[in-house]
N, C-alpha and C positions, 0 to 999 in steps of 0.2 A: 642360525648365524642374523641378528641386528642389523637392517638396512641401513644406510646413512641417513640420518634429519636432513632435508633440505632446509637452503636458508631461509626462508619463508617461516617452517616448524622453529629452525632454531631462532630465530628471531622473539619468536611468540614464547617461546621457552624463557628465553633471556627474562624478558619482562616477567612474565607469571611464575616463574619456578625460582631463578635467582632472586632480583629484585623485590618483589613482592611476598615472597613464600621464607625463600630463606633468609635476606638481606634485610627485611621486614623495612624498606628504604622507604623515606620522606616522600609524602606526594610532593612537595618542591624537586626534589631529586627523580623521581618517577617523571615529572613532567617535564625538567630540564634533560635528560636523557632521549624521551620521546620528542623530542622536537629536535635533540638532535641527528635521529636516524629520518625525520621526516624528510629534514635538510638534504641530508643527505640517500635518500632513495629517489629524490626529484631531479636532485644533479645527476645521478646514475642514470635516471630515467631519459634524461634528452642526452647526457652524453651515447649510451649505448641504445637509444631507441625501442628499448624493452621492459615492459610493466613490470612494477619491483614484485610483486607474486610469482613471475615466472622467472625471476635472477636465482642463477646458484652459487653457491657461498666463493666457488673462483671465481667469479666475476668482479668483487667486490678487494682485488687485488691492493698492496701496497700505491702503486704509483699513480692509482684510482683514487686514494683516499687521500693522497698529497698535494691533487688534483685538485680536489672537492673541498680541503683545507684554505689551500692558497684560493678559490675563487671567493670563500667567502669573505674573504680578509680585500680581495681584488676589486668585487662588484657589491657585498655588503656592505665593504666598510667596516667589517666586526676587530678589536685591536686584539693584541697578540695573547693577552690575558684571555680574552673571549676566546681566541684560536684553539689556545690551551683547555680548557673545560669540554669543547667540544675534543678533542682528541681526546681526553680521557676518559669519554663516553665509550667510544669506539674501542679505544683498549680494552675497557670491562669487557664488550662482548665480544672479544676474541678469547678472552680470559678463560671466559666462558665456552667459548665453542674447543677451546685447546679441549679441555676433558672432554666434551658430545661428537666432535667430530677430528681425532686422530688423524686419521690421514692426513688430514692436510696441514701437518705440521708446519712443513718448511713456508710454506703460504702465512701463516699463523704467527709464526717465526718473523719475517720478514715485516708484517704489519705493526708488530709490536715493539719492533728494533727503530720505530721512525721517530727523530727523536722531538719533543716539546720545541717551539720557537722560545727564544731568548728575548729578555726583554727588560728596558730599565724601568726597575722599582720605584715609584713615588715614593714621599714622604705621606702618610695616609693623613686624610684631611679630618680636622674634626674644631667643634667653636669654641670659642671662649666662654666664660661667663656671662658680660655683658651680650653675646647674641643670643646665647643659651635663654636669658632673660627676657629679652626682646621680642623673643619666638614664642616663650611664653604668653606673654601679655598682647600678642597679636588676635587671637581667636577671641570672639563676642560673648561673654558669661551670658548677654541677655536670649543666646538663642539656645536649642537643644544643639547642632551640631556644631558649637562654639562651647557646651561644657564639654562634648565629648572629646574635639580635637585639644582644648587644654589638658583632658586628662590623658590624653592616649602621649601626645608628646611629652606631658611629664615623665609619664611610665618609662617611654622608651629611655629617658635621656639621664634618670637616674638608677635604671637599674641595666641598660645596655641590650636587652631582648632584642635577640633576630626579627626581621620581619615578620614570617610566618610562625614565630611564635607569639607577638602580642595579637594577630590579628584573628592569633586560634583562640584566644582565651576563651574560657568561660568560669563563670562567676565563681566555681567549685575548686579553682584555681586560685582563686585568692582569699588570703589568710589574712584581717583584715582587727584580730586582736591580738592581744598580747604576743610578742614577739612575729610581727606580720610581716608577710613574704607572701612572693607570688612563686607559684610551682611549673612547671615546662617540663617538658618532654623536647629536648635540644635534638641538637643534629647527631647520628649514630645511636640515634633511641635514649639517650642517656637521660635520667632524671635527675633534675637542680633544681632548690628553692634560691631565690633571692630575696633580700630582706629590702622590707619598704623604708623607706627614711618618715618620721611624723607626718611632713607633708605632702606625700606620697599618700600615705594611707588617709588622711581626711580628704584628700581632695578623692580618691575612690570611692571611699565609703560615701562620700556626696554626691558620686555620679550616680554608684551602685541604687540610690534612693529615687530613680529615675523613674518612673514607669516601662513596662516594657512594651514595646511595641510587637514583640512576636513571642512565643513559646519558644524559649530554651534557645534562644536568642545569644551569641555572644557577648564579651564583656564591651566591644567596640565595634555595635552593629550600624550597618547603613540607615538608610532614609526606611528601609520597610522593613527589618530584623531581620537582616542576614547577614551574613561574613562581610565585613571589608574586603575588597579587594587589592589584588598590590596596588595595581593600578591609580586605585581609590586615595590610598594614604601618600603615595607619590603627590597626585595630583593635589592635595588637600597640604601637604606640606609646603608644597610653593605656594600656593595661595598662599598662606600664613607666612611664608619668607618674605616674599614681594610686599605684605605690609609691615612685615618688622622691616623693612630696608629704609624703613622713610624716620625711623628710629637710630635704626644702628645700620649706617651705612656700609660697614666691611662686610653686610651679609649678600649685599649687592655682587661681589667676587667671589661669593662661594658658592657651590653646587651642594644646597643640603638635602641627603636623604637618609633614607633610616639607618642605612651604615652609620652614616655620618656620626648620626645619634649614640648608634653603641661606639664606635668611634671617642665622642667624645666623652662617654662614663670611663673608658679606661684612663685615657690622659687625664681627668681626674682623680682618679681613683691613683695614679704614679704620682700626680704631683701632690696629692695627701700622703705619698711617706709610703702606702701600700708596696709589698713585695710582690714580685713579679709571678711566684706561684699563687698567691694570694689573688690578683686579676684575673689567671689564667681560669681558675678555677668560677671565678665570680661570673664570669662570660663562656664560661663550656668550653674550653678551646681544648681540644684534644694533646695541647704537647705545648708546656711552657716555652718552648720557642717562638711558638706563634706571636708570645706578645714582644717580644722582644723589638716588631714595629714600632710598637708606642713609644720605648726608648730611643731608637734612632730618629724618630721626631720632636721628642722633648726638648726643645732649644732653651729654653728656663732651666732645665734640671743640668744641663751641658754649663751651661752658665755658670749656674752656681756650684758647678763642680770644679771650675776653673777657678773660680775667683777664693775656694780653699787652699788653690795650691800655688806654687811660685814658680812661673815657665820660663826655660829659659832666655835670656833676652839677646837679642840680638843688636846689629848696627846697621845704619841703612847706608848701603853701598852707590856708587858715583854709576850709572851708564853707561855701557862701552861697546857700540855695533859692533855684531862680530863681523866677519869676513864675509863677504856673497855667497861664496860658493858654502862655509857652513851653515851660513842663514840658510843658505837651499835647504840642504841637507836636512835641517831643523824640521823647516816645515811640510817634509811630504811626510 
């Protein structure tokens, strides 16, 4: 009879067998899930005064996980959305454990029954065309890094690639001849090709003529020829947004990130009349329903719809205060 695997064995098997071998998860997903369990094990060690390698599966029960998620919000100040992402990693692990350690079915079911935290979904942020133009004009074309940053921002704003997708681009992923496009392996290991505009093609062709700084370097390398880090991309964007604010003051009130550039691509497509299904294919969305968030955020589209219809006519009335007791009940 096979002995029951220990918690350390289960956790190692989850990463090596389930995530890496079976699901072939992206490095981004593996890193995010790894960080979740590092935080969880540090919390459990402080709470139970036991080393992570000596923990048993039954130690990681539902009340402890809820306490961990609450602690992340209270101490680290994470948002409800980030809390739910941490929760997703834990749920994924326990679904794996359900097959490997069925004797703990009751405990596993209690963990899987922990609800996600509800939160208010704000409208997606995006940049207007004048803001994009000001951002593209900010990098200095006389410097190597300025030419790189200009090409990177243009590609991100035109194609809507994810951060992990454009920092991992290799020269073979760009086709700049007839039918110019960029090829990526996106979320869920799905391959997709995104067309390039003439402007993007010309800028990228000029950029690729720059002398390489390292063999087999990525399309957008750092100063040593290695790949840009996510932190590096956020840093260069923040630097150019600060410079562009002098020309376009509205940027001062916006937080610009690679994902905001991705949202900007989607809004450009939507405002140009592109159908939701095509936008979902363009961005590599798993479901067309994901693209609904751009319809919700497009106030100009809603205004155009309003202008084409005849809304019901109302008549202004005269304000009459309610009875004090009814007003009290109304305010409860």
